[in-house]
Residue frames relative to the residue before (quaternion, step in Angstrom):
aa qw qx qy qz dx dy dz
X 1.0000 0.0000 0.0000 0.0000 0.00 0.00 0.00
X 0.6341 0.5388 -0.3327 0.4438 3.57 1.03 -0.81
X 0.6278 0.5374 -0.3328 0.4542 3.57 1.02 -0.83
X 0.6425 0.5115 -0.3142 0.4763 3.58 0.99 -0.85
X 0.6438 0.5285 -0.3160 0.4542 3.57 1.01 -0.82
X 0.6412 0.5180 -0.3165 0.4694 3.58 1.00 -0.85
X 0.6608 0.5015 -0.3041 0.4684 3.57 0.91 -0.93
X 0.6494 0.5234 -0.3154 0.4527 3.59 0.96 -0.87
X 0.6655 0.5017 -0.3041 0.4615 3.60 0.93 -0.89
X 0.6550 0.5011 -0.3097 0.4733 3.58 1.02 -0.78
X 0.6208 0.5270 -0.3341 0.4746 3.58 1.06 -0.74
X 0.6310 0.5291 -0.3290 0.4622 3.59 1.00 -0.81
X 0.6662 0.5010 -0.3024 0.4623 3.59 0.89 -0.96
X 0.6678 0.4947 -0.2928 0.4728 3.56 0.96 -0.89
X 0.6390 0.5425 -0.3226 0.4397 3.59 0.98 -0.85
X 0.6607 0.5004 -0.3097 0.4660 3.59 0.95 -0.84
X 0.6432 0.5044 -0.3260 0.4750 3.59 1.06 -0.68
X 0.6446 0.5172 -0.3150 0.4667 3.58 0.98 -0.86
X 0.6354 0.5432 -0.3358 0.4340 3.58 0.94 -0.86
X 0.6233 0.5486 -0.3413 0.4404 3.59 1.03 -0.77
X 0.6420 0.5188 -0.3236 0.4626 3.59 1.02 -0.78
X 0.6537 0.4927 -0.3104 0.4833 3.60 0.97 -0.81
X 0.6355 0.5264 -0.3289 0.4591 3.59 1.00 -0.80
X 0.6321 0.5538 -0.3389 0.4231 3.58 0.94 -0.91
X 0.7034 0.4489 -0.2603 0.4858 3.58 0.93 -0.91
X 0.7187 0.4705 -0.2607 0.4406 3.57 0.85 -0.98
X 0.7258 0.4449 -0.2440 0.4645 3.58 1.10 -0.65
X 0.3821 0.7348 -0.4860 0.2792 3.59 1.23 0.15
X 0.8426 0.0297 -0.0891 0.5303 3.57 -0.77 1.13
X 0.5729 0.5326 -0.3951 0.4817 3.59 1.22 0.55
X 0.5132 -0.6455 0.4530 0.3388 3.61 -0.93 0.79
X 0.6003 -0.5919 0.3972 0.3628 3.61 -1.04 0.70
X 0.6418 0.5274 -0.3322 0.4468 3.59 1.02 -0.76
X 0.6677 0.4942 -0.2994 0.4694 3.58 0.92 -0.89
X 0.6571 0.5073 -0.3080 0.4647 3.58 0.91 -0.93
X 0.6444 0.5314 -0.3098 0.4543 3.57 0.99 -0.86
X 0.6651 0.5024 -0.2986 0.4649 3.58 0.97 -0.87
X 0.6733 0.5215 -0.3043 0.4268 3.57 0.83 -1.01
X 0.7130 0.4952 -0.2855 0.4061 3.59 0.81 -0.94
X 0.6692 0.4986 -0.3245 0.4454 3.64 1.16 -0.31
X 0.5143 0.6937 -0.4102 0.2932 3.62 1.18 -0.38
X 0.7166 0.4363 -0.2623 0.4768 3.61 0.73 -1.03
X 0.6493 0.4965 -0.3389 0.4659 3.66 0.86 -0.77
X 0.6313 0.5332 -0.3374 0.4509 3.59 1.02 -0.76
X 0.6422 0.5240 -0.3219 0.4576 3.58 0.94 -0.86
X 0.6666 0.5006 -0.2987 0.4646 3.58 0.92 -0.91
X 0.6735 0.4934 -0.2992 0.4620 3.60 0.92 -0.87
X 0.6092 0.5398 -0.3525 0.4618 3.60 1.06 -0.69
X 0.6414 0.5124 -0.3175 0.4745 3.59 0.99 -0.83
X 0.6477 0.5181 -0.3149 0.4614 3.59 0.99 -0.83
X 0.6631 0.5031 -0.3048 0.4629 3.59 0.92 -0.90
X 0.6484 0.5104 -0.3132 0.4702 3.57 1.02 -0.81
X 0.6616 0.5078 -0.3059 0.4591 3.58 0.97 -0.87
X 0.7116 0.4275 -0.2432 0.5018 3.59 1.09 -0.71
X 0.3633 -0.7652 0.4565 0.2723 3.57 1.36 -0.02
X 0.3060 0.7863 -0.4762 0.2477 3.55 0.93 0.97
X 0.5042 0.6949 -0.4165 0.2990 3.59 1.17 -0.41
X 0.6060 0.5624 -0.3815 0.4135 3.69 0.96 -0.63
X 0.5894 0.5946 -0.3693 0.4033 3.60 1.16 -0.52
X 0.5056 0.6590 -0.4179 0.3679 3.58 1.23 -0.39
X 0.6861 0.5029 -0.2784 0.4459 3.57 0.99 -0.86
X 0.6538 0.4995 -0.3120 0.4751 3.59 1.27 -0.22
X 0.5270 0.6565 -0.4008 0.3614 3.59 1.26 -0.16
X 0.4250 -0.7114 0.5101 0.2305 3.56 -1.06 0.82
X 0.6550 -0.4995 0.3774 0.4232 3.62 -1.22 0.31
X 0.6220 0.5401 -0.3449 0.4499 3.59 1.04 -0.72
X 0.6489 0.5123 -0.3197 0.4629 3.59 0.95 -0.84
X 0.6387 0.5148 -0.3203 0.4738 3.59 1.01 -0.80
X 0.6419 0.5281 -0.3155 0.4577 3.57 1.00 -0.84
X 0.6726 0.4998 -0.2925 0.4607 3.57 0.91 -0.94
X 0.6600 0.4956 -0.3069 0.4739 3.60 0.97 -0.84
X 0.6333 0.5258 -0.3312 0.4613 3.58 0.99 -0.81
X 0.6792 0.4860 -0.2924 0.4658 3.58 0.87 -0.94
X 0.6376 0.5309 -0.3211 0.4565 3.56 1.01 -0.82
X 0.6622 0.4994 -0.2961 0.4737 3.58 0.98 -0.87
X 0.6446 0.5415 -0.3170 0.4367 3.57 0.94 -0.91
X 0.7521 0.3994 -0.2207 0.4756 3.58 0.79 -1.02
X 0.6824 0.4725 -0.2999 0.4703 3.61 1.13 -0.53
X 0.8317 0.2896 -0.1218 0.4579 3.56 0.47 -1.23
X 0.7148 0.4334 -0.2670 0.4796 3.60 1.02 -0.67
X 0.7835 0.3079 -0.1689 0.5126 3.59 0.53 -1.16
X 0.7194 0.4787 -0.2666 0.4269 3.57 0.65 -1.13
X 0.7395 0.4252 -0.2480 0.4591 3.58 0.74 -1.02
X 0.5766 0.5485 -0.3853 0.4672 3.60 1.15 -0.49
X 0.6619 0.4814 -0.2934 0.4940 3.58 1.00 -0.83
X 0.5861 0.5782 -0.3554 0.4426 3.58 1.15 -0.64
X 0.6515 0.4984 -0.3069 0.4827 3.58 1.00 -0.83
X 0.6212 0.5265 -0.3376 0.4721 3.59 1.02 -0.77
X 0.6319 0.5567 -0.3229 0.4319 3.57 1.02 -0.84
X 0.7574 0.3945 -0.2349 0.4642 3.58 0.59 -1.11
X 0.5928 0.5536 -0.3737 0.4499 3.60 1.19 -0.39
X 0.7626 0.4064 -0.1955 0.4637 3.58 1.06 -0.73
X 0.8265 0.1445 -0.0794 0.5383 3.61 0.92 -0.76
X 0.6093 -0.6238 0.3337 0.3582 3.58 1.23 0.31
X 0.6563 -0.5358 0.3871 0.3638 3.52 -1.40 0.20
X 0.7112 0.4850 -0.2811 0.4243 3.58 0.73 -1.06
X 0.7234 0.3906 -0.2430 0.5148 3.61 1.15 -0.52
X 0.6858 0.5163 -0.2861 0.4258 3.57 0.99 -0.81
X 0.6571 0.5430 -0.3180 0.4150 3.59 0.89 -0.93
X 0.6496 0.5123 -0.3494 0.4398 3.68 0.84 -0.78
X 0.6619 0.4914 -0.3201 0.4669 3.61 1.02 -0.71
X 0.6630 0.4858 -0.3160 0.4738 3.60 0.92 -0.82
X 0.6406 0.5479 -0.3178 0.4340 3.58 1.16 -0.60
X 0.5376 0.6223 -0.4105 0.3939 3.60 1.24 0.03
X 0.3228 0.7822 -0.4856 0.2195 3.61 1.23 0.22
X 0.5695 0.5817 -0.4186 0.4026 3.70 1.02 -0.45
X 0.5925 0.5654 -0.3721 0.4369 3.59 1.11 -0.57
X 0.6658 0.4744 -0.2945 0.4948 3.58 1.02 -0.79
X 0.6054 0.5479 -0.3513 0.4582 3.59 1.03 -0.77
X 0.6536 0.5114 -0.3048 0.4672 3.55 0.95 -0.90
X 0.6369 0.5342 -0.3273 0.4493 3.57 0.98 -0.84
X 0.6699 0.4843 -0.3047 0.4731 3.61 0.89 -0.90
X 0.6502 0.5213 -0.3244 0.4474 3.58 0.97 -0.80
X 0.6528 0.5011 -0.3119 0.4748 3.58 1.03 -0.74
X 0.7150 0.4739 -0.2555 0.4461 3.57 0.91 -0.96
X 0.8392 0.2399 -0.0772 0.4819 3.57 0.85 -0.97
X 0.7705 0.3400 -0.1838 0.5069 3.61 1.14 -0.50
X 0.4670 -0.7184 0.4176 0.3024 3.58 1.27 0.39
X 0.1515 0.8013 -0.5542 0.1666 3.58 0.96 0.92
X 0.4303 -0.6900 0.5093 0.2815 3.65 -0.75 0.97
X 0.3459 -0.7430 0.5396 0.1927 3.58 -1.05 0.77
X 0.1637 -0.7658 0.6170 0.0774 3.55 -0.88 1.03
X 0.5989 -0.6013 0.3878 0.3597 3.59 -1.02 0.78
X 0.5963 0.5850 -0.3593 0.4162 3.59 1.12 -0.62
X 0.5777 0.6116 -0.3746 0.3898 3.59 1.16 -0.54
X 0.6207 0.5722 -0.3459 0.4094 3.60 1.07 -0.69
X 0.7096 0.4005 -0.2866 0.5039 3.66 0.71 -0.91
X 0.5892 0.5787 -0.3684 0.4269 3.60 1.10 -0.65
X 0.6759 0.4823 -0.2867 0.4779 3.56 0.92 -0.94
X 0.6574 0.5171 -0.3121 0.4506 3.60 0.97 -0.87
X 0.6484 0.5105 -0.3162 0.4680 3.59 1.00 -0.83
X 0.6535 0.5179 -0.3131 0.4547 3.57 0.96 -0.87
X 0.6795 0.4768 -0.2849 0.4794 3.57 0.86 -0.98
X 0.6401 0.5283 -0.3206 0.4565 3.57 1.01 -0.80
X 0.6378 0.5308 -0.3166 0.4597 3.56 1.03 -0.82
X 0.6583 0.4989 -0.3018 0.4761 3.57 0.97 -0.89
X 0.6552 0.5164 -0.3126 0.4543 3.59 0.96 -0.88
X 0.6671 0.4917 -0.2985 0.4734 3.58 0.95 -0.88
X 0.6369 0.5341 -0.3233 0.4522 3.55 1.03 -0.81
X 0.6567 0.4984 -0.3110 0.4729 3.58 0.97 -0.81
X 0.6268 0.5290 -0.3331 0.4651 3.58 1.09 -0.71
X 0.6787 0.5000 -0.2924 0.4514 3.58 0.95 -0.88
X 0.5691 0.5983 -0.3861 0.4112 3.58 1.13 -0.53
X 0.6136 0.5749 -0.3452 0.4170 3.57 1.13 -0.59
X 0.7872 0.3070 -0.1597 0.5104 3.59 1.11 -0.55
X 0.6072 0.5734 -0.3458 0.4278 3.59 1.31 0.02
X 0.2193 -0.7358 0.6184 0.1678 3.52 -1.30 0.35
X 0.2277 -0.7661 0.5907 0.1114 3.53 -1.11 0.69
X 0.8103 -0.1417 0.0459 0.5667 3.57 -0.41 1.25
X 0.7738 -0.2795 0.2268 0.5212 3.60 -0.69 -1.05
X 0.5631 0.6126 -0.3783 0.4056 3.58 1.28 0.10
X 0.2700 -0.7435 0.5886 0.1669 3.55 -1.23 0.51
X 0.3722 -0.7233 0.5380 0.2210 3.55 -0.93 0.92
X 0.1695 -0.7762 0.6017 0.0817 3.58 -0.36 1.21
X 0.6575 -0.5010 0.3705 0.4235 3.58 -1.21 0.36
X 0.6413 0.5337 -0.3276 0.4434 3.57 0.99 -0.81
X 0.6674 0.4933 -0.3019 0.4691 3.60 0.92 -0.88
X 0.6357 0.5260 -0.3286 0.4595 3.57 1.00 -0.82
X 0.6680 0.5091 -0.2956 0.4552 3.57 0.89 -0.97
X 0.6706 0.4874 -0.2934 0.4760 3.58 0.89 -0.95
X 0.6852 0.5060 -0.2883 0.4375 3.58 0.86 -0.97
X 0.6707 0.4958 -0.2993 0.4634 3.58 0.93 -0.89
X 0.6667 0.4914 -0.3042 0.4707 3.59 0.90 -0.92
X 0.6515 0.5108 -0.3134 0.4653 3.58 0.99 -0.82
X 0.6462 0.5271 -0.3216 0.4485 3.60 0.99 -0.83
X 0.6759 0.4678 -0.2878 0.4914 3.58 0.94 -0.88
X 0.6255 0.5279 -0.3302 0.4701 3.58 1.09 -0.70
X 0.6102 0.5465 -0.3357 0.4651 3.56 1.11 -0.72
X 0.6708 0.4932 -0.2945 0.4692 3.57 0.86 -1.00
X 0.6315 0.5381 -0.3172 0.4594 3.58 1.01 -0.86
X 0.6980 0.4722 -0.2736 0.4636 3.60 0.83 -0.99
X 0.6520 0.5163 -0.3172 0.4558 3.58 0.95 -0.88
X 0.6298 0.5491 -0.3453 0.4274 3.59 1.00 -0.76
X 0.6470 0.4990 -0.3175 0.4812 3.59 1.00 -0.78
X 0.6435 0.5331 -0.3171 0.4485 3.57 0.97 -0.88
X 0.6559 0.5262 -0.3154 0.4398 3.58 0.95 -0.89
X 0.6468 0.5141 -0.3242 0.4607 3.59 0.95 -0.82
X 0.6662 0.4854 -0.3011 0.4795 3.59 0.95 -0.84
X 0.6728 0.5096 -0.2946 0.4482 3.57 0.95 -0.91
X 0.6431 0.5429 -0.3312 0.4265 3.58 0.94 -0.86
X 0.6350 0.5321 -0.3273 0.4545 3.57 1.13 -0.62
X 0.7318 0.4283 -0.2476 0.4687 3.58 0.80 -0.98
X 0.5639 0.6122 -0.3852 0.3985 3.61 1.17 -0.47
X 0.5955 0.5940 -0.3567 0.4065 3.56 1.18 -0.47
X 0.7955 0.3008 -0.1394 0.5073 3.58 1.15 -0.51
X 0.7652 0.3439 -0.1705 0.5168 3.62 1.21 -0.35
X 0.6034 -0.5945 0.4048 0.3444 3.58 -1.14 0.73
X 0.5703 -0.6419 0.4102 0.3072 3.56 -0.99 0.94
X 0.7042 0.4657 -0.2695 0.4632 3.57 0.80 -1.03
X 0.6341 0.5281 -0.3278 0.4599 3.57 1.00 -0.80
X 0.6284 0.5248 -0.3256 0.4729 3.57 1.01 -0.82
X 0.6397 0.5423 -0.3254 0.4367 3.58 0.94 -0.90
X 0.6630 0.5020 -0.3003 0.4672 3.59 0.95 -0.89
X 0.6708 0.5002 -0.3029 0.4562 3.57 0.85 -0.96
X 0.6446 0.5286 -0.3231 0.4480 3.58 0.95 -0.87
X 0.6895 0.4723 -0.2860 0.4687 3.59 0.92 -0.88
X 0.6198 0.5262 -0.3454 0.4687 3.60 1.06 -0.68
X 0.6365 0.5150 -0.3205 0.4763 3.59 1.00 -0.80
X 0.6498 0.5130 -0.3097 0.4677 3.58 0.96 -0.89
X 0.6379 0.5274 -0.3153 0.4642 3.58 1.01 -0.85
X 0.6680 0.5090 -0.2966 0.4548 3.58 0.96 -0.90
X 0.6855 0.4668 -0.2842 0.4810 3.59 1.04 -0.71
X 0.7135 0.4818 -0.2631 0.4354 3.56 0.87 -0.98
X 0.5980 0.6183 -0.3683 0.3527 3.61 0.97 -0.82
X 0.7162 0.4160 -0.2859 0.4819 3.66 0.68 -0.93
X 0.6086 0.5547 -0.3544 0.4430 3.60 1.10 -0.63
X 0.6761 0.4815 -0.2877 0.4778 3.57 0.96 -0.89
X 0.6242 0.5298 -0.3339 0.4671 3.60 1.02 -0.81
X 0.6645 0.4996 -0.2973 0.4696 3.58 0.92 -0.91
X 0.6373 0.5283 -0.3169 0.4629 3.54 1.04 -0.80
X 0.6662 0.5034 -0.2984 0.4624 3.56 0.97 -0.85
X 0.6571 0.5171 -0.3106 0.4520 3.59 1.06 -0.73
X 0.7292 0.4232 -0.2381 0.4820 3.56 0.99 -0.84
X 0.7968 0.0546 -0.0020 0.6017 3.57 1.09 -0.73
X 0.2232 -0.8159 0.5191 0.1227 3.59 0.24 1.28
X 0.2219 -0.7899 0.5657 0.0832 3.50 -0.95 0.99
X 0.6183 -0.5369 0.4144 0.3971 3.56 -1.18 0.51
X 0.5511 -0.6315 0.4332 0.3314 3.56 -0.96 0.90
X 0.5013 -0.6548 0.4781 0.3023 3.56 -0.99 0.86
X 0.3745 -0.7136 0.5443 0.2329 3.57 -0.88 0.92
X 0.6478 -0.5091 0.3840 0.4167 3.57 -1.26 0.34
X 0.6251 0.5536 -0.3371 0.4348 3.55 1.04 -0.76
X 0.6733 0.4808 -0.2971 0.4767 3.58 0.92 -0.87
X 0.6215 0.5332 -0.3357 0.4654 3.58 1.02 -0.78
X 0.6545 0.5193 -0.3043 0.4575 3.55 0.98 -0.91
X 0.6928 0.4850 -0.2876 0.4494 3.58 0.81 -0.99
X 0.6571 0.4985 -0.3151 0.4695 3.59 0.95 -0.80
X 0.6607 0.5087 -0.3046 0.4603 3.60 0.99 -0.84
X 0.6582 0.4921 -0.3085 0.4790 3.59 0.95 -0.85
X 0.6252 0.5286 -0.3355 0.4660 3.57 1.03 -0.75
X 0.6425 0.5220 -0.3122 0.4662 3.56 1.04 -0.80
X 0.6320 0.5274 -0.3314 0.4610 3.59 1.02 -0.76
X 0.6619 0.5006 -0.3102 0.4638 3.59 0.92 -0.87
X 0.7381 0.4358 -0.2435 0.4539 3.59 0.84 -0.97
X 0.8114 0.3476 -0.1423 0.4477 3.56 0.71 -1.14
X 0.7146 0.3721 -0.2514 0.5364 3.60 1.20 -0.35
X 0.7692 0.3533 -0.2081 0.4901 3.59 0.38 -1.23
X 0.6870 0.4886 -0.2930 0.4510 3.59 0.83 -0.94
X 0.6889 0.4951 -0.2814 0.4484 3.55 0.86 -1.02
X 0.7130 0.4661 -0.2715 0.4479 3.60 0.81 -0.99
X 0.6643 0.4787 -0.3214 0.4756 3.62 0.95 -0.74
X 0.6124 0.5324 -0.3454 0.4714 3.59 1.11 -0.66
X 0.6523 0.5061 -0.3069 0.4734 3.58 0.99 -0.86
X 0.6328 0.5250 -0.3257 0.4667 3.59 1.03 -0.81
X 0.6442 0.5235 -0.3185 0.4578 3.57 0.96 -0.86
X 0.6451 0.5259 -0.3178 0.4542 3.58 1.01 -0.81
X 0.6601 0.5074 -0.3028 0.4638 3.57 1.11 -0.65
X 0.7462 0.4166 -0.2102 0.4749 3.59 1.12 -0.67
X 0.7870 0.2334 -0.1070 0.5609 3.59 1.22 -0.48
X 0.6030 -0.5324 0.4311 0.4087 3.54 -1.31 0.12
X 0.6615 -0.5584 0.3429 0.3648 3.55 -1.18 0.68
X 0.6381 0.5476 -0.3295 0.4294 3.60 0.96 -0.86
X 0.6682 0.5013 -0.3017 0.4595 3.58 0.89 -0.91
X 0.6519 0.5100 -0.3115 0.4668 3.56 0.98 -0.86
X 0.6575 0.5118 -0.3089 0.4586 3.56 0.95 -0.88
X 0.6251 0.5414 -0.3346 0.4519 3.59 1.05 -0.77
X 0.6911 0.4757 -0.2764 0.4687 3.57 0.87 -0.95
X 0.6799 0.4897 -0.2983 0.4571 3.57 0.95 -0.84
X 0.5885 0.5832 -0.3680 0.4221 3.60 1.20 -0.40
X 0.5411 0.6143 -0.4013 0.4109 3.59 1.27 0.00
X 0.3659 0.7593 -0.4682 0.2653 3.60 1.28 -0.05
X 0.6598 0.5113 -0.3417 0.4319 3.68 0.81 -0.81
X 0.6456 0.5164 -0.3364 0.4510 3.61 1.00 -0.74
X 0.6230 0.5091 -0.3314 0.4927 3.57 1.06 -0.73
X 0.6509 0.5321 -0.3117 0.4427 3.57 0.99 -0.89
X 0.6179 0.5424 -0.3403 0.4562 3.59 1.05 -0.77
X 0.6771 0.4905 -0.2917 0.4646 3.58 0.87 -0.96
X 0.6736 0.4893 -0.2973 0.4674 3.59 0.91 -0.91
X 0.6491 0.5212 -0.3184 0.4535 3.57 0.96 -0.84
X 0.6722 0.4973 -0.2858 0.4681 3.56 1.05 -0.79
X 0.7529 0.4137 -0.2196 0.4624 3.57 0.82 -1.02
X 0.7910 0.3550 -0.1706 0.4682 3.59 0.82 -0.98
X 0.7844 0.3220 -0.1610 0.5052 3.59 1.00 -0.80
X 0.3863 -0.7528 0.4503 0.2851 3.58 1.35 0.05
X 0.2898 0.7418 -0.5457 0.2606 3.58 0.99 0.82
X 0.2206 -0.8038 0.5460 0.0844 3.56 -0.74 1.10
X 0.0958 0.7796 -0.6162 0.0568 3.56 -1.11 0.67
X 0.4277 -0.7064 0.5075 0.2459 3.54 -1.20 0.56
X 0.7589 -0.3891 0.2676 0.4483 3.56 -1.33 -0.03
X 0.6537 0.5165 -0.3271 0.4460 3.61 0.93 -0.84
X 0.6275 0.5283 -0.3348 0.4638 3.58 1.05 -0.74
X 0.6495 0.5119 -0.3091 0.4696 3.57 0.99 -0.86
X 0.6292 0.5253 -0.3269 0.4705 3.60 1.03 -0.79
X 0.6435 0.5244 -0.3172 0.4586 3.58 0.99 -0.84
X 0.6538 0.5112 -0.3065 0.4662 3.57 0.98 -0.88
X 0.6587 0.5011 -0.3012 0.4735 3.58 0.95 -0.91
X 0.6150 0.5448 -0.3431 0.4552 3.61 1.07 -0.73
X 0.6276 0.5287 -0.3307 0.4660 3.58 1.01 -0.81
X 0.6704 0.5006 -0.2942 0.4619 3.58 0.92 -0.95
X 0.6565 0.5072 -0.3119 0.4632 3.59 0.91 -0.91
X 0.6403 0.5283 -0.3232 0.4545 3.58 0.97 -0.84
X 0.6476 0.5151 -0.3117 0.4671 3.58 0.98 -0.89
X 0.6576 0.5136 -0.3072 0.4576 3.58 0.94 -0.90
X 0.6630 0.5069 -0.3029 0.4601 3.60 0.93 -0.88
X 0.6215 0.5315 -0.3393 0.4649 3.58 1.03 -0.76
X 0.6606 0.5135 -0.3004 0.4579 3.56 0.94 -0.94
X 0.6481 0.5119 -0.3142 0.4682 3.59 0.98 -0.86
X 0.6596 0.5226 -0.3094 0.4427 3.57 0.92 -0.93
X 0.6525 0.5007 -0.3150 0.4736 3.58 0.98 -0.85
X 0.6671 0.5104 -0.3037 0.4496 3.59 1.03 -0.74
X 0.6260 0.5563 -0.3321 0.4341 3.57 1.18 -0.56
X 0.7393 0.4251 -0.2387 0.4644 3.59 0.82 -1.02
């Protein structure tokens, strides 16, 4: 069972990295809100079919107001705010550089746990936080002198991309805390459907308003395909394999394996998207990953 859990966690990490590559291509010249809305449609349809087949919909009527509140907040910070900023990130600074920064959300999770949930502090958390912050700082410095394929990183793009990446990590951290609470009492797949329906309800009027005020070029079939496939990797394959891993292994081990997503993203960005980076950039990315791993280990110890 442990072997299956390890494989599932690695598949989840790889799926999230692959989805970023599909998003990068599909979201080119597309607003983050529109791209975010499009990519959830097919996964939502598939999850609705799964919930219906498992006869889980009656459980909705047994949910408490607190559970609804937690799911709503989790959806808002994950799919609406966090993922919209995620699209801004990869559009401006790429997959291989953007994903490692967004993956620093465990640092924010740890901060909230210390401030509000009385999380015990382990000495390992201090160097872990310093390494993570140092990696992000070095990565932002390298963006000033790096080029990505045929694109040039202007100061404006770097500033927008970095702020969006940190905003993504911040939003995801809040979503994870809310989600971890409701997961203790509600079915995983049912939560996934409700979260996506809430995101759809929030994003739809925003995208319509955006189109009315600033009409956008019609999405090509290719962009629709790439965004939909990216959504399948992230919201179906990634989510379900991650949930399976959580059922078969302890949370710390799963979190450690899933923190390898940035390394997969670096390889995919280099091979598939022709994103170029030098040795210092690679060191910065590895520092981010090491910091995330150390934070996860420290939380598992205390």
